[in-house]
Biopython code that builds the backbone (N, CA, C, O; Angstrom):
import numpy as np
from Bio.PDB.StructureBuilder import StructureBuilder

atoms = [
    (1, "MET", "N", (1.834, -12.757, 10.251)),
    (1, "MET", "CA", (1.319, -13.663, 10.160)),
    (1, "MET", "C", (0.797, -13.640, 8.958)),
    (1, "MET", "O", (0.172, -12.624, 8.654)),
    (2, "GLU", "N", (0.919, -14.807, 7.906)),
    (2, "GLU", "CA", (-0.584, -14.757, 7.245)),
    (2, "GLU", "C", (-1.285, -15.387, 6.491)),
    (2, "GLU", "O", (-1.320, -16.592, 6.238)),
    (3, "ILE", "N", (-2.424, -13.710, 5.764)),
    (3, "ILE", "CA", (-4.148, -14.608, 6.458)),
    (3, "ILE", "C", (-3.680, -14.944, 4.626)),
    (3, "ILE", "O", (-3.112, -14.401, 3.679)),
    (4, "LYS", "N", (-4.581, -16.562, 5.105)),
    (4, "LYS", "CA", (-4.384, -17.998, 3.387)),
    (4, "LYS", "C", (-5.934, -18.425, 3.386)),
    (4, "LYS", "O", (-6.457, -18.962, 4.362)),
    (5, "SER", "N", (-6.527, -18.169, 2.345)),
    (5, "SER", "CA", (-8.351, -19.051, 2.512)),
    (5, "SER", "C", (-7.739, -20.808, 1.993)),
    (5, "SER", "O", (-6.953, -21.443, 1.289)),
    (6, "ASP", "N", (-8.394, -20.845, 2.595)),
    (6, "ASP", "CA", (-8.427, -22.186, 2.488)),
    (6, "ASP", "C", (-9.916, -23.162, 1.294)),
    (6, "ASP", "O", (-10.327, -24.315, 1.424)),
    (7, "ASN", "N", (-10.287, -22.223, 0.381)),
    (7, "ASN", "CA", (-10.879, -21.561, -0.330)),
    (7, "ASN", "C", (-10.455, -20.864, -0.772)),
    (7, "ASN", "O", (-10.408, -19.727, -0.302)),
    (8, "PRO", "N", (-9.478, -21.496, -2.881)),
    (8, "PRO", "CA", (-8.823, -20.565, -3.824)),
    (8, "PRO", "C", (-9.666, -20.464, -3.947)),
    (8, "PRO", "O", (-9.842, -19.868, -2.885)),
    (9, "GLU", "N", (-10.863, -20.507, -4.474)),
    (9, "GLU", "CA", (-12.336, -19.760, -5.169)),
    (9, "GLU", "C", (-12.520, -18.769, -4.769)),
    (9, "GLU", "O", (-13.045, -18.015, -5.588)),
    (10, "HIS", "N", (-12.198, -18.076, -3.180)),
    (10, "HIS", "CA", (-12.488, -16.917, -2.390)),
    (10, "HIS", "C", (-12.788, -15.834, -3.290)),
    (10, "HIS", "O", (-12.869, -15.591, -4.494)),
    (11, "GLY", "N", (-12.872, -15.480, -2.549)),
    (11, "GLY", "CA", (-12.558, -13.882, -3.285)),
    (11, "GLY", "C", (-12.003, -13.252, -4.858)),
    (11, "GLY", "O", (-12.130, -13.686, -6.003)),
    (12, "PHE", "N", (-11.420, -12.174, -4.356)),
    (12, "PHE", "CA", (-10.900, -12.034, -5.837)),
    (12, "PHE", "C", (-9.704, -12.465, -6.279)),
    (12, "PHE", "O", (-8.881, -11.998, -5.491)),
    (13, "GLN", "N", (-8.848, -13.445, -7.557)),
    (13, "GLN", "CA", (-8.239, -13.743, -7.746)),
    (13, "GLN", "C", (-7.771, -12.919, -8.827)),
    (13, "GLN", "O", (-8.477, -12.855, -9.833)),
    (14, "PHE", "N", (-7.016, -12.472, -8.792)),
    (14, "PHE", "CA", (-5.696, -12.140, -9.582)),
    (14, "PHE", "C", (-4.071, -12.680, -10.919)),
    (14, "PHE", "O", (-3.346, -13.665, -11.055)),
    (15, "PRO", "N", (-4.227, -11.349, -11.581)),
    (15, "PRO", "CA", (-4.821, -12.032, -12.782)),
    (15, "PRO", "C", (-6.135, -12.125, -13.354)),
    (15, "PRO", "O", (-5.888, -12.024, -14.556)),
    (16, "GLY", "N", (-7.317, -12.249, -13.247)),
    (16, "GLY", "CA", (-8.891, -12.565, -13.838)),
    (16, "GLY", "C", (-9.316, -11.403, -14.848)),
    (16, "GLY", "O", (-8.803, -10.332, -15.170)),
    (17, "ASP", "N", (-10.375, -12.024, -15.175)),
    (17, "ASP", "CA", (-11.201, -10.916, -15.519)),
    (17, "ASP", "C", (-12.725, -11.200, -14.636)),
    (17, "ASP", "O", (-13.289, -12.160, -14.111)),
    (18, "PHE", "N", (-12.830, -10.588, -14.722)),
    (18, "PHE", "CA", (-13.411, -9.049, -14.337)),
    (18, "PHE", "C", (-15.402, -8.409, -14.177)),
    (18, "PHE", "O", (-15.172, -7.200, -14.158)),
    (19, "GLU", "N", (-16.700, -8.498, -14.088)),
    (19, "GLU", "CA", (-18.086, -7.787, -14.969)),
    (19, "GLU", "C", (-18.091, -6.890, -13.815)),
    (19, "GLU", "O", (-17.822, -6.971, -12.617)),
    (20, "ILE", "N", (-18.634, -5.713, -14.909)),
    (20, "ILE", "CA", (-18.291, -4.510, -14.279)),
    (20, "ILE", "C", (-19.145, -3.373, -14.908)),
    (20, "ILE", "O", (-18.893, -2.918, -16.023)),
    (21, "THR", "N", (-20.759, -2.691, -13.681)),
    (21, "THR", "CA", (-22.327, -2.409, -14.088)),
    (21, "THR", "C", (-22.245, -1.478, -13.980)),
    (21, "THR", "O", (-22.359, -1.107, -12.812)),
    (22, "ALA", "N", (-21.999, -0.389, -15.023)),
    (22, "ALA", "CA", (-22.301, 0.835, -15.395)),
    (22, "ALA", "C", (-24.171, 1.594, -14.944)),
    (22, "ALA", "O", (-24.987, 1.215, -15.785)),
    (23, "MET", "N", (-24.621, 2.248, -14.149)),
    (23, "MET", "CA", (-26.047, 3.288, -14.735)),
    (23, "MET", "C", (-26.268, 4.339, -14.694)),
    (23, "MET", "O", (-26.144, 4.907, -13.609)),
    (24, "GLY", "N", (-26.741, 5.154, -15.979)),
    (24, "GLY", "CA", (-26.706, 5.806, -16.065)),
    (24, "GLY", "C", (-28.041, 6.340, -17.437)),
    (24, "GLY", "O", (-28.443, 5.391, -18.110)),
    (25, "PRO", "N", (-28.633, 7.711, -17.784)),
    (25, "PRO", "CA", (-29.260, 8.267, -18.133)),
    (25, "PRO", "C", (-28.655, 7.728, -19.929)),
    (25, "PRO", "O", (-27.704, 7.750, -20.711)),
    (26, "ALA", "N", (-30.221, 7.238, -19.707)),
    (26, "ALA", "CA", (-30.369, 6.509, -21.140)),
    (26, "ALA", "C", (-29.656, 6.938, -22.876)),
    (26, "ALA", "O", (-29.456, 6.501, -24.009)),
    (27, "SER", "N", (-29.496, 8.220, -21.894)),
    (27, "SER", "CA", (-29.274, 9.372, -23.546)),
    (27, "SER", "C", (-27.660, 9.629, -22.774)),
    (27, "SER", "O", (-27.433, 10.799, -22.471)),
    (28, "ALA", "N", (-27.005, 9.014, -22.585)),
    (28, "ALA", "CA", (-25.572, 9.528, -22.709)),
    (28, "ALA", "C", (-24.894, 8.474, -22.991)),
    (28, "ALA", "O", (-23.762, 8.806, -22.638)),
    (29, "GLY", "N", (-24.813, 7.235, -23.463)),
    (29, "GLY", "CA", (-24.616, 7.180, -24.968)),
    (29, "GLY", "C", (-23.022, 5.618, -23.358)),
    (29, "GLY", "O", (-21.795, 5.510, -23.349)),
    (30, "LEU", "N", (-23.835, 5.103, -22.706)),
    (30, "LEU", "CA", (-23.203, 4.569, -21.957)),
    (30, "LEU", "C", (-22.191, 3.567, -22.352)),
    (30, "LEU", "O", (-21.041, 3.354, -21.965)),
    (31, "GLU", "N", (-23.603, 2.547, -23.985)),
    (31, "GLU", "CA", (-22.551, 1.566, -24.360)),
    (31, "GLU", "C", (-21.502, 1.814, -25.343)),
    (31, "GLU", "O", (-21.004, 0.884, -25.976)),
    (32, "VAL", "N", (-21.112, 3.143, -25.515)),
    (32, "VAL", "CA", (-20.044, 3.178, -26.109)),
    (32, "VAL", "C", (-18.828, 3.696, -25.043)),
    (32, "VAL", "O", (-17.705, 3.196, -25.099)),
    (33, "GLU", "N", (-19.140, 4.633, -24.180)),
    (33, "GLU", "CA", (-19.319, 5.737, -23.209)),
    (33, "GLU", "C", (-17.319, 4.724, -22.262)),
    (33, "GLU", "O", (-16.152, 5.113, -22.220)),
    (34, "VAL", "N", (-18.019, 3.461, -21.749)),
    (34, "VAL", "CA", (-17.942, 2.410, -21.094)),
    (34, "VAL", "C", (-17.246, 1.646, -21.174)),
    (34, "VAL", "O", (-16.716, 1.159, -20.176)),
    (35, "PRO", "N", (-16.897, 1.124, -22.797)),
    (35, "PRO", "CA", (-16.143, 0.592, -22.674)),
    (35, "PRO", "C", (-14.383, 1.227, -23.022)),
    (35, "PRO", "O", (-13.350, 0.605, -22.775)),
    (36, "ASN", "N", (-14.494, 2.720, -23.693)),
    (36, "ASN", "CA", (-13.573, 4.533, -23.949)),
    (36, "ASN", "C", (-13.317, 4.639, -22.819)),
    (36, "ASN", "O", (-12.164, 4.934, -22.503)),
    (37, "LEU", "N", (-14.303, 4.433, -21.847)),
    (37, "LEU", "CA", (-13.369, 5.409, -20.429)),
    (37, "LEU", "C", (-12.408, 3.743, -19.797)),
    (37, "LEU", "O", (-11.209, 4.020, -19.823)),
    (38, "LEU", "N", (-12.635, 2.095, -19.242)),
    (38, "LEU", "CA", (-11.912, 1.298, -19.393)),
    (38, "LEU", "C", (-11.025, 1.120, -19.839)),
    (38, "LEU", "O", (-10.159, 0.576, -19.153)),
    (39, "ARG", "N", (-10.719, 1.482, -21.273)),
    (39, "ARG", "CA", (-9.935, 1.210, -22.940)),
    (39, "ARG", "C", (-9.277, 1.989, -21.810)),
    (39, "ARG", "O", (-8.864, 1.417, -20.802)),
    (40, "ALA", "N", (-9.166, 3.556, -22.029)),
    (40, "ALA", "CA", (-8.508, 4.254, -21.419)),
    (40, "ALA", "C", (-7.288, 4.857, -20.168)),
    (40, "ALA", "O", (-6.306, 5.581, -20.006)),
    (41, "ALA", "N", (-8.181, 3.977, -19.538)),
    (41, "ALA", "CA", (-7.117, 4.089, -17.866)),
    (41, "ALA", "C", (-6.554, 2.325, -18.354)),
    (41, "ALA", "O", (-6.356, 1.546, -17.421)),
    (42, "GLY", "N", (-6.345, 1.843, -19.740)),
    (42, "GLY", "CA", (-5.530, 1.203, -19.431)),
    (42, "GLY", "C", (-5.622, 0.091, -19.121)),
    (42, "GLY", "O", (-4.585, -0.320, -18.601)),
    (43, "LEU", "N", (-7.140, -1.305, -19.263)),
    (43, "LEU", "CA", (-7.168, -1.999, -19.217)),
    (43, "LEU", "C", (-8.135, -3.240, -20.473)),
    (43, "LEU", "O", (-9.285, -3.246, -20.913)),
    (44, "THR", "N", (-7.753, -3.527, -20.534)),
    (44, "THR", "CA", (-8.031, -4.707, -21.395)),
    (44, "THR", "C", (-10.740, -5.650, -20.817)),
    (44, "THR", "O", (-11.381, -6.366, -20.048)),
    (45, "VAL", "N", (-10.868, -4.690, -22.076)),
    (45, "VAL", "CA", (-11.660, -4.548, -22.385)),
    (45, "VAL", "C", (-12.516, -5.942, -23.252)),
    (45, "VAL", "O", (-12.133, -6.215, -24.390)),
    (46, "LEU", "N", (-13.132, -6.377, -22.910)),
    (46, "LEU", "CA", (-13.973, -8.029, -23.345)),
    (46, "LEU", "C", (-14.688, -7.383, -24.282)),
    (46, "LEU", "O", (-15.819, -7.592, -23.843)),
    (47, "HIS", "N", (-14.828, -6.794, -25.188)),
    (47, "HIS", "CA", (-16.244, -6.622, -26.648)),
    (47, "HIS", "C", (-16.323, -7.116, -26.395)),
    (47, "HIS", "O", (-15.744, -6.856, -25.340)),
    (48, "GLU", "N", (-16.801, -8.532, -26.235)),
    (48, "GLU", "CA", (-17.641, -9.674, -26.516)),
    (48, "GLU", "C", (-19.337, -9.720, -25.147)),
    (48, "GLU", "O", (-20.559, -9.862, -25.178)),
    (49, "THR", "N", (-18.518, -9.552, -24.429)),
    (49, "THR", "CA", (-19.264, -9.854, -23.142)),
    (49, "THR", "C", (-20.416, -8.365, -23.010)),
    (49, "THR", "O", (-20.780, -8.043, -21.879)),
    (50, "LEU", "N", (-20.655, -7.973, -23.597)),
    (50, "LEU", "CA", (-20.600, -6.677, -23.874)),
    (50, "LEU", "C", (-22.201, -6.547, -23.558)),
    (50, "LEU", "O", (-22.898, -6.946, -24.491)),
    (51, "THR", "N", (-22.993, -6.006, -22.283)),
    (51, "THR", "CA", (-25.226, -6.089, -22.923)),
    (51, "THR", "C", (-24.917, -4.277, -21.848)),
    (51, "THR", "O", (-24.144, -3.646, -21.127)),
    (52, "SER", "N", (-26.536, -4.292, -22.699)),
    (52, "SER", "CA", (-27.517, -3.203, -22.003)),
    (52, "SER", "C", (-28.463, -3.412, -21.404)),
    (52, "SER", "O", (-28.428, -4.581, -21.020)),
    (53, "ARG", "N", (-29.521, -2.810, -21.023)),
    (53, "ARG", "CA", (-30.337, -2.906, -19.929)),
    (53, "ARG", "C", (-31.044, -1.998, -19.977)),
    (53, "ARG", "O", (-30.451, -1.082, -19.407)),
    (54, "PRO", "N", (-32.589, -1.452, -20.536)),
    (54, "PRO", "CA", (-32.914, 0.053, -20.114)),
    (54, "PRO", "C", (-34.108, -0.378, -18.352)),
    (54, "PRO", "O", (-34.213, -1.374, -17.636)),
    (55, "SER", "N", (-34.748, 1.004, -18.353)),
    (55, "SER", "CA", (-35.006, 0.650, -16.910)),
    (55, "SER", "C", (-36.389, 0.467, -17.456)),
    (55, "SER", "O", (-36.650, 1.086, -18.487)),
    (56, "SER", "N", (-37.039, -0.066, -17.080)),
    (56, "SER", "CA", (-39.061, 0.307, -16.614)),
    (56, "SER", "C", (-39.277, 1.134, -17.895)),
    (56, "SER", "O", (-39.587, 0.690, -19.000)),
    (57, "ASN", "N", (-39.051, 2.462, -17.539)),
    (57, "ASN", "CA", (-39.154, 3.414, -17.549)),
    (57, "ASN", "C", (-38.478, 4.285, -19.433)),
    (57, "ASN", "O", (-38.833, 5.171, -20.211)),
    (58, "GLY", "N", (-37.425, 3.307, -19.297)),
    (58, "GLY", "CA", (-36.594, 3.803, -20.309)),
    (58, "GLY", "C", (-36.038, 4.941, -20.502)),
    (58, "GLY", "O", (-35.995, 5.338, -21.666)),
    (59, "ARG", "N", (-35.503, 5.719, -19.511)),
    (59, "ARG", "CA", (-35.026, 7.005, -18.316)),
    (59, "ARG", "C", (-33.053, 6.201, -18.323)),
    (59, "ARG", "O", (-31.879, 6.274, -18.686)),
    (60, "PHE", "N", (-33.865, 5.678, -17.766)),
    (60, "PHE", "CA", (-32.262, 4.848, -17.442)),
    (60, "PHE", "C", (-31.655, 3.750, -18.299)),
    (60, "PHE", "O", (-32.547, 3.390, -19.067)),
    (61, "VAL", "N", (-30.390, 2.954, -18.551)),
    (61, "VAL", "CA", (-29.704, 2.247, -18.629)),
    (61, "VAL", "C", (-28.281, 1.894, -18.178)),
    (61, "VAL", "O", (-27.209, 2.499, -18.155)),
    (62, "SER", "N", (-28.745, 0.554, -17.795)),
    (62, "SER", "CA", (-27.581, -0.477, -17.581)),
    (62, "SER", "C", (-26.326, -0.529, -18.519)),
    (62, "SER", "O", (-26.399, -0.272, -19.721)),
    (63, "VAL", "N", (-25.481, -0.787, -18.051)),
    (63, "VAL", "CA", (-24.032, -1.297, -19.551)),
    (63, "VAL", "C", (-23.786, -2.705, -18.502)),
    (63, "VAL", "O", (-24.270, -2.611, -17.374)),
    (64, "ARG", "N", (-23.224, -3.682, -18.775)),
    (64, "ARG", "CA", (-22.335, -4.798, -17.905)),
    (64, "ARG", "C", (-21.463, -5.008, -19.522)),
    (64, "ARG", "O", (-21.846, -5.203, -20.675)),
    (65, "LEU", "N", (-20.150, -4.848, -18.869)),
    (65, "LEU", "CA", (-19.323, -5.814, -19.581)),
    (65, "LEU", "C", (-17.989, -6.185, -18.478)),
    (65, "LEU", "O", (-17.793, -5.590, -17.419)),
    (66, "SER", "N", (-17.136, -7.337, -19.033)),
    (66, "SER", "CA", (-16.067, -7.583, -19.045)),
    (66, "SER", "C", (-15.114, -7.132, -18.885)),
    (66, "SER", "O", (-14.808, -6.564, -19.934)),
    (67, "PHE", "N", (-14.141, -6.972, -17.939)),
    (67, "PHE", "CA", (-12.383, -6.426, -18.378)),
    (67, "PHE", "C", (-11.301, -7.642, -17.939)),
    (67, "PHE", "O", (-11.799, -8.748, -17.730)),
    (68, "ARG", "N", (-10.178, -7.521, -17.824)),
    (68, "ARG", "CA", (-8.607, -8.286, -17.369)),
    (68, "ARG", "C", (-8.490, -7.317, -16.789)),
    (68, "ARG", "O", (-8.692, -6.155, -17.139)),
    (69, "ALA", "N", (-8.051, -7.863, -15.576)),
    (69, "ALA", "CA", (-6.901, -6.709, -14.681)),
    (69, "ALA", "C", (-6.232, -7.537, -12.912)),
    (69, "ALA", "O", (-6.507, -8.231, -11.933)),
    (70, "ASN", "N", (-5.038, -6.589, -13.755)),
    (70, "ASN", "CA", (-3.231, -8.147, -13.759)),
    (70, "ASN", "C", (-3.495, -7.878, -12.146)),
    (70, "ASN", "O", (-3.212, -8.953, -11.618)),
    (71, "SER", "N", (-3.941, -6.864, -11.025)),
    (71, "SER", "CA", (-4.526, -6.790, -9.855)),
    (71, "SER", "C", (-5.679, -6.008, -9.494)),
    (71, "SER", "O", (-6.696, -5.711, -10.120)),
    (72, "ARG", "N", (-5.159, -5.675, -8.001)),
    (72, "ARG", "CA", (-6.341, -5.185, -7.577)),
    (72, "ARG", "C", (-7.008, -3.441, -7.649)),
    (72, "ARG", "O", (-8.164, -3.020, -7.631)),
    (73, "GLU", "N", (-5.541, -2.679, -7.743)),
    (73, "GLU", "CA", (-5.137, -1.908, -7.648)),
    (73, "GLU", "C", (-5.780, -2.132, -9.265)),
    (73, "GLU", "O", (-6.871, -2.576, -8.906)),
    (74, "GLU", "N", (-5.858, -2.133, -10.711)),
    (74, "GLU", "CA", (-6.287, -2.047, -12.055)),
    (74, "GLU", "C", (-7.432, -2.545, -12.169)),
    (74, "GLU", "O", (-7.806, -2.696, -13.332)),
    (75, "TYR", "N", (-8.815, -3.165, -10.573)),
    (75, "TYR", "CA", (-9.522, -2.941, -10.541)),
    (75, "TYR", "C", (-10.825, -1.847, -9.796)),
    (75, "TYR", "O", (-11.981, -1.437, -9.904)),
    (76, "GLU", "N", (-9.511, -1.796, -8.964)),
    (76, "GLU", "CA", (-10.366, -0.116, -8.420)),
    (76, "GLU", "C", (-10.178, 0.533, -9.286)),
    (76, "GLU", "O", (-11.240, 0.800, -9.849)),
    (77, "SER", "N", (-9.273, 1.007, -9.778)),
    (77, "SER", "CA", (-9.416, 1.306, -11.672)),
    (77, "SER", "C", (-10.318, 1.646, -12.323)),
    (77, "SER", "O", (-10.694, 2.804, -12.507)),
    (78, "ALA", "N", (-10.894, 0.398, -12.862)),
    (78, "ALA", "CA", (-12.100, 0.526, -13.380)),
    (78, "ALA", "C", (-13.205, 1.084, -12.812)),
    (78, "ALA", "O", (-14.182, 1.482, -13.447)),
    (79, "HIS", "N", (-13.014, 1.140, -11.125)),
    (79, "HIS", "CA", (-14.455, 1.363, -10.925)),
    (79, "HIS", "C", (-14.318, 2.342, -10.983)),
    (79, "HIS", "O", (-15.272, 2.815, -11.602)),
    (80, "ALA", "N", (-12.874, 3.920, -10.368)),
    (80, "ALA", "CA", (-12.397, 5.078, -10.914)),
    (80, "ALA", "C", (-13.461, 5.464, -11.391)),
    (80, "ALA", "O", (-14.588, 5.765, -11.000)),
    (81, "ALA", "N", (-12.533, 5.360, -12.915)),
    (81, "ALA", "CA", (-13.008, 5.378, -13.937)),
    (81, "ALA", "C", (-13.861, 5.251, -14.214)),
    (81, "ALA", "O", (-14.164, 6.373, -14.621)),
    (82, "LEU", "N", (-14.795, 4.556, -14.371)),
    (82, "LEU", "CA", (-16.190, 5.484, -14.419)),
    (82, "LEU", "C", (-17.000, 5.783, -13.705)),
    (82, "LEU", "O", (-18.123, 6.210, -13.976)),
    (83, "ARG", "N", (-16.523, 5.593, -12.684)),
    (83, "ARG", "CA", (-17.105, 6.703, -10.934)),
    (83, "ARG", "C", (-16.733, 8.050, -11.713)),
    (83, "ARG", "O", (-17.223, 8.657, -10.762)),
    (84, "GLU", "N", (-16.374, 8.938, -12.454)),
    (84, "GLU", "CA", (-15.341, 9.962, -12.610)),
    (84, "GLU", "C", (-15.835, 10.859, -13.921)),
    (84, "GLU", "O", (-15.487, 11.965, -14.332)),
    (85, "HIS", "N", (-16.806, 9.882, -14.393)),
    (85, "HIS", "CA", (-17.897, 10.115, -16.034)),
    (85, "HIS", "C", (-18.992, 11.140, -15.146)),
    (85, "HIS", "O", (-19.120, 10.909, -13.943)),
    (86, "PRO", "N", (-19.506, 11.885, -15.561)),
    (86, "PRO", "CA", (-20.374, 13.046, -15.124)),
    (86, "PRO", "C", (-21.896, 11.429, -15.164)),
    (86, "PRO", "O", (-22.211, 10.603, -14.307)),
    (87, "GLU", "N", (-22.206, 11.585, -16.029)),
    (87, "GLU", "CA", (-23.219, 10.679, -16.741)),
    (87, "GLU", "C", (-23.288, 8.832, -15.821)),
    (87, "GLU", "O", (-23.556, 7.751, -16.346)),
    (88, "VAL", "N", (-22.999, 9.075, -14.638)),
    (88, "VAL", "CA", (-22.646, 7.308, -14.769)),
    (88, "VAL", "C", (-23.320, 7.743, -13.298)),
    (88, "VAL", "O", (-22.503, 8.367, -12.621)),
    (89, "LYS", "N", (-23.888, 7.663, -13.012)),
    (89, "LYS", "CA", (-24.839, 7.083, -11.851)),
    (89, "LYS", "C", (-24.113, 6.137, -10.323)),
    (89, "LYS", "O", (-23.531, 6.518, -9.308)),
    (90, "TRP", "N", (-24.389, 5.238, -10.674)),
    (90, "TRP", "CA", (-23.738, 3.967, -10.313)),
    (90, "TRP", "C", (-23.152, 2.828, -11.393)),
    (90, "TRP", "O", (-23.421, 2.510, -12.551)),
    (91, "THR", "N", (-21.638, 2.135, -9.763)),
    (91, "THR", "CA", (-20.918, 1.326, -10.378)),
    (91, "THR", "C", (-21.492, 0.042, -9.517)),
    (91, "THR", "O", (-21.955, 0.031, -8.377)),
    (92, "LEU", "N", (-21.320, -0.936, -10.367)),
    (92, "LEU", "CA", (-22.162, -2.218, -9.564)),
    (92, "LEU", "C", (-20.289, -3.397, -9.604)),
    (92, "LEU", "O", (-20.261, -4.529, -9.121)),
]
sb = StructureBuilder()
sb.init_structure("model")
sb.init_model(0)
sb.init_chain("A")
sb.init_seg("    ")
for serial, (resi, resn, name, xyz) in enumerate(atoms, 1):
    if name == "N":
        sb.init_residue(resn, " ", resi, " ")
    sb.init_atom(name, np.array(xyz, "f"), 0.0, 1.0, " ", f" {name:<3s}", serial, name[0])
structure = sb.get_structure()
């Protein structure tokens, strides 16, 4: 039995561009580290999408950017690559 959505816009569609957010200490340099980690994982990073936002007290930063994934495995490898970094506390 094949499971198929009636809505082609429903769920993840591969290949595609996806957004990822990593959060960690402001002193960790995640604005540089996050794109480097994704590139090292073999992913195409869309550098022009990079944004960062400090927490209200300035101790933490969230870094958001988009990358291209050709498969679910590549998408999951992006999260795995970021979570392996000791300063990355969360990914979304």
